[in-house]
Structures are given as C-alpha cells and as structure tokens.
N, C-alpha and C positions, 0 to 999 in steps of 0.2 A: 254326412261325412265330407261332402264337397264344400262346406262352408269356410269362412275366413278363420284362420287360427287366432287364438287369443294373443299370441306373441307378435302378431302383425303390427308393424309400425308404418304408417303411410309416409311417403317421401315428403319432406318439407317443401313448401312452396318458396318461390323466390322472395316473397314478402317476409316469410318467417325467417329465412336466412339473413336477410338484410336487417331486420329488427334485432336479431340475435347479435349480429356484428356490431351494430350501433350501441346496444346495451353493454357489450363487453368493452368497447372502446371507452365508454363513459366510466366504467369501473377502472380502467387503466389510467385514464387521464387525471383523475383526482389524486391518486397516490403519486403519480409522476410530478404533478404540480407541487405537492407537499415536499417531495424530495428536493426539487429545485429550490423551494422556499427555505428549507433547512440548510441546504448548502450555502445559499446566499447569506443566511443569517450567520453561519459559522465564519464565512469570509469577512463579513462586516465586523463581527466580534474580534476577530484577529487583527483587523485594521485598527479598531478602536484601542485594543490593548497595545499595539505598536505605537500609535500616536500618544497614548498615555505614558508609555515608557520614554518616548522621545521628549515629551514635555517634562518628565521627572529629571531626565538627564540635563536638559537645558536649565531647569530650575536649580539643580544641584551645582552646576558649573557657575551659575550666577552667584549663588551663595558662597562658593569657594572664593570667587574673585572678590566679593565684598568683604569676606573675612580676611583675605590676604591684604586688602587695602587698609583695613582697620588695624591689623597687627603691625604693618609696616609704618603706620603713622605713630604708633605708641612707642 
C-alpha cells in the first residue's frame, strides 16, 4: 500500500519544459508568418488595383482629349 500511485506524474525537468516551449513557439511562428504574408498580399493587391484604376483614368482622359481635338477639327 505504500507504493507509488498510478496517477503520479513526475515533475518535468528543465529540459522538458524548454523543449515544450520551443515546440510551441514553432507552432505559433508559422501561422504568424502566414498571417503577415496574407496581409502583405492584400495590401499589394489593393495598391495594384489603385494603380490600375489610376492608369484607366489617365487613359480615359487622354482619349477624351483626343476625341475633343478630332471633333473640334471637323
């Protein structure tokens, strides 16, 4: 009756704790990197869309000017 209980869990060593922390940090690091990547991708897509819209506006204004010049000459 004086033996060790089946429910006994030995205290983890410092090495066990350190390896556990390192493993958990690796699990957190990868999703965090993906989150940053996706945010940067969204920002870049927004910039590309804005640049494309600005190019369309510039192109449309050039077309209007050239159309006005042709109608004024006729």
